[in-house]
C-alpha positions as CSV (number, residue, x, y, z in Angstrom):
1,M,0.0,0.0,0.0
2,F,1.1,3.5,-0.7
3,K,1.9,5.5,2.5
4,E,2.2,9.3,3.1
5,G,5.7,10.4,2.0
6,D,6.3,7.6,-0.5
7,W,7.6,8.4,-3.9
8,A,5.2,7.4,-6.7
9,L,5.6,7.0,-10.5
10,I,2.4,8.5,-12.0
11,R,1.6,7.9,-15.6
12,Y,-0.9,9.9,-17.6
13,R,-1.1,8.3,-21.1
14,E,2.5,8.8,-22.5
15,K,3.6,11.2,-19.8
16,K,5.5,10.2,-16.6
17,Y,5.8,12.1,-13.3
18,L,7.7,11.3,-10.1
19,R,6.0,12.8,-7.1
20,K,6.1,12.5,-3.3
21,L,2.7,11.6,-1.9
22,M,1.7,14.3,0.6
23,P,-2.0,14.5,1.5
24,K,-2.5,18.1,0.6
25,D,-0.8,17.9,-2.8
26,S,-2.1,16.9,-6.2
27,L,-1.1,16.5,-9.9
28,S,-3.0,18.3,-12.7
29,V,-2.6,17.2,-16.3
30,R,-4.9,18.4,-19.1
31,R,-7.5,19.6,-16.7
32,E,-7.6,16.3,-14.9
33,V,-6.5,16.3,-11.3
34,L,-5.1,13.4,-9.2
35,K,-5.4,14.2,-5.4
36,F,-2.6,12.4,-3.6
37,S,-5.0,11.8,-0.6
38,E,-6.8,9.5,-3.0
39,V,-3.7,7.5,-3.6
40,I,-2.4,7.1,0.0
41,G,-3.7,3.8,1.4
42,K,-4.3,2.3,-2.1
43,P,-2.3,-0.6,-3.5
44,E,0.6,-0.2,-6.0
45,G,-0.6,-0.2,-9.6
46,V,-3.9,1.6,-8.9
47,R,-5.7,3.4,-11.7
48,I,-7.6,6.5,-10.8
49,G,-9.3,8.1,-13.8
50,N,-6.7,8.3,-16.5
51,F,-3.8,8.2,-14.0
52,E,-1.8,5.0,-13.2
53,V,0.2,5.0,-10.0
54,F,3.2,2.7,-9.5
55,R,6.2,2.2,-7.2
56,P,9.1,3.8,-9.1
57,T,12.1,1.7,-10.2
58,L,15.6,2.9,-9.8
59,E,15.6,4.0,-13.5
60,D,12.4,6.1,-12.8
61,T,14.1,7.7,-9.8
62,I,17.3,8.6,-11.7
63,V,15.6,9.9,-15.0
64,L,12.7,11.7,-13.4
65,G,14.0,12.6,-9.9
66,F,17.7,13.3,-9.9
67,E,18.7,16.9,-10.1
68,R,21.5,17.3,-12.7
69,K,24.0,19.9,-13.6
70,T,26.1,17.5,-15.8
71,Q,25.1,15.1,-18.5
72,I,24.1,11.9,-16.6
73,I,25.0,8.4,-17.7
74,Y,21.8,7.2,-19.2
75,P,20.2,4.0,-17.7
76,K,20.6,2.2,-21.0
77,D,24.4,2.6,-20.5
78,A,24.5,2.5,-16.7
79,F,23.0,-0.9,-16.2
80,Y,25.1,-2.4,-19.0
81,I,28.2,-0.9,-17.3
82,A,27.3,-2.5,-14.0
83,F,26.9,-5.8,-15.8
84,K,30.2,-5.5,-17.5
85,L,31.9,-4.6,-14.2
86,G,30.5,-7.7,-12.6
87,A,29.0,-5.7,-9.8
88,G,27.8,-7.9,-7.0
89,R,27.3,-7.9,-3.2
90,S,30.9,-8.8,-2.6
91,S,32.3,-6.1,-5.0
92,K,34.2,-3.0,-3.9
93,I,34.0,-0.6,-6.9
94,L,35.9,2.6,-7.7
95,E,34.4,5.4,-9.6
96,F,35.6,8.8,-10.8
97,G,34.1,11.4,-11.5
98,T,30.8,11.2,-9.8
99,G,28.9,13.9,-11.7
100,S,25.3,14.0,-10.6
101,G,25.5,10.5,-9.2
102,A,23.4,8.5,-11.7
103,L,25.8,5.7,-12.3
104,C,26.9,5.8,-8.7
105,A,23.3,5.1,-7.7
106,V,23.2,2.0,-10.0
107,L,26.5,0.7,-8.7
108,S,25.4,1.3,-5.1
109,R,22.2,-0.8,-5.6
110,L,24.2,-3.7,-7.0
111,A,27.6,-3.7,-5.3
112,G,28.7,-4.1,-1.7
113,E,30.7,-0.9,-1.5
114,V,31.4,2.1,-3.9
115,H,34.1,4.7,-3.6
116,T,33.5,7.7,-5.8
117,Y,35.7,10.8,-6.5
118,E,34.7,14.2,-7.9
119,V,36.9,17.2,-8.3
120,V,34.0,19.8,-8.6
121,E,32.6,20.6,-5.2
122,E,29.2,21.6,-6.7
123,F,28.8,18.2,-8.3
124,H,30.2,16.4,-5.2
125,K,27.5,17.9,-3.1
126,L,24.8,17.4,-5.7
127,A,25.4,13.7,-6.0
128,Q,25.1,13.3,-2.2
129,R,21.9,15.4,-2.2
130,N,20.4,13.2,-4.9
131,M,21.2,10.1,-3.0
132,R,19.8,11.3,0.3
133,R,16.6,12.6,-1.2
134,F,15.7,9.1,-2.4
135,G,17.2,7.0,0.4
136,L,20.1,5.7,-1.7
137,G,23.8,5.4,-1.3
138,E,24.3,4.1,2.2
139,N,27.2,2.0,1.0
140,V,28.9,4.8,-0.9
141,K,31.9,6.8,0.2
142,F,32.1,10.2,-1.4
143,Y,35.4,11.9,-1.9
144,L,36.0,15.5,-3.0
145,G,39.2,15.6,-4.9
146,D,41.2,14.2,-7.8
147,F,41.7,10.5,-7.8
148,L,45.3,11.0,-8.8
149,E,46.0,12.6,-5.4
150,A,44.1,10.0,-3.4
151,Q,45.8,7.6,-1.0
152,V,44.7,4.1,-2.2
153,E,46.2,0.8,-1.3
154,E,47.5,-1.5,-4.1
155,G,44.9,-4.0,-5.3
156,S,42.0,-2.4,-3.3
157,F,39.2,-2.6,-5.9
158,D,37.4,-5.4,-7.7
159,A,36.3,-3.1,-10.6
160,A,36.4,0.6,-11.6
161,F,34.6,3.0,-13.9
162,V,36.2,6.2,-15.2
163,D,34.2,9.2,-16.5
164,V,36.8,12.0,-17.0
165,R,37.7,13.9,-20.1
166,E,41.3,12.7,-20.3
167,P,41.6,9.2,-18.6
168,V,45.1,8.3,-19.9
169,P,47.0,10.2,-17.1
170,Y,45.1,8.1,-14.6
171,L,45.9,4.7,-16.0
172,D,49.0,3.9,-14.0
173,K,47.3,4.6,-10.7
174,L,44.2,2.9,-11.8
175,H,46.2,-0.2,-12.7
176,T,47.8,-0.3,-9.3
177,S,44.5,0.2,-7.5
178,L,42.8,-2.7,-9.1
179,K,43.0,-6.4,-8.3
180,N,44.7,-8.7,-10.9
181,G,42.3,-9.3,-13.8
182,A,39.8,-6.8,-12.5
183,P,37.4,-5.1,-15.1
184,V,37.4,-1.4,-15.8
185,G,35.2,0.8,-17.9
186,F,35.5,4.2,-19.4
187,L,32.9,6.6,-20.9
188,L,34.1,8.9,-23.8
189,P,31.9,11.0,-26.1
190,T,34.3,11.4,-29.1
191,T,36.3,9.0,-31.3
192,N,39.6,10.9,-30.9
193,Q,39.3,10.3,-27.1
194,V,38.7,6.6,-27.7
195,V,41.8,6.3,-29.9
196,D,44.0,8.0,-27.3
197,L,42.7,5.7,-24.6
198,L,43.2,2.6,-26.7
199,R,46.9,3.5,-27.2
200,G,47.2,4.2,-23.5
201,L,45.8,0.8,-22.5
202,E,48.3,-1.2,-24.4
203,G,50.6,-3.3,-22.2
204,R,48.6,-2.5,-19.0
205,F,45.1,-3.7,-19.8
206,G,43.8,-6.5,-22.1
207,G,40.5,-7.9,-23.3
208,V,39.6,-4.4,-24.7
209,E,36.1,-3.8,-26.1
210,V,34.5,-0.7,-27.5
211,V,30.7,-0.5,-27.7
212,E,27.9,2.0,-28.4
213,I,24.4,1.2,-27.1
214,M,21.4,2.4,-29.1
215,L,17.9,2.3,-27.6
216,R,14.8,2.8,-29.7
217,N,11.3,3.2,-28.1
218,Y,8.0,2.5,-29.8
219,K,4.6,4.0,-29.5
220,T,2.3,1.7,-27.5
221,V,-1.0,2.6,-29.1
222,P,-2.3,-0.4,-31.1
223,E,-3.9,1.7,-33.8
224,R,-0.6,3.5,-34.6
225,F,2.2,1.2,-33.4
226,R,5.4,2.6,-34.8
227,P,8.8,4.0,-33.5
228,E,8.7,7.1,-31.4
229,D,9.2,10.3,-33.4
230,T,12.4,11.1,-31.5
231,M,15.1,9.0,-29.8
232,V,18.3,9.4,-27.8
233,G,21.0,8.5,-30.4
234,H,24.7,8.6,-29.6
235,T,25.4,9.3,-26.0
236,A,28.9,8.0,-25.6
237,Y,31.4,5.3,-26.4
238,L,31.9,2.7,-23.7
239,V,35.4,1.1,-23.4
240,F,35.9,-1.9,-21.3
241,A,39.2,-3.7,-20.4
242,R,40.8,-6.0,-17.8
243,K,43.9,-5.4,-15.7
244,L,46.9,-7.4,-16.9
245,T,49.2,-8.8,-14.3
246,P,52.8,-7.4,-14.6
């Protein structure tokens, strides 16, 4: 049952809204009004008029609820990244930079422990605020600063993900920080950045892969089933590799 203060995903036809259920609040769409007092106490998946109310998934929370001042890593990429990093309850994962915390939230949900570094104080605080707002990130350690200057023991991490403009200067320290054979991922928006990284990985990391994930949504109206008129195309290149033992 929905309780006062719960977050709810509200769908009105093709539109989605993330709202906190407070008794005096409501949502108005196209002159139709959903009073949240009518939702509280009702089961998940309730339909009231043309409104459908569900418990939000982590994807809903990130896409609709996270405040962002940087481009987030889209869920289509984030969940694949977590899969490639082998995130599990016994995993200790390194991330830098944190940004708005979207990927960090996904890694936090799946891994045992996440250590994330961000050099911009505004983003560092924003990521923590996003996490706290939705009750996420209890297993995350946030660091304000450059990972290059961090004190990290050799072989500390089971996996790592890097989202910085120039990752090559970090490769030596990254290599030292990972366990033997550990997976690492990188996000890069342009081809020239990928080429520079591929050259830098040689000799230190193996099993290299470069992928681009495309996601195409379709209209769900039976009478006019077809692709959506717009789609998110290229977001970034994803590079994955494994640490080679010296």
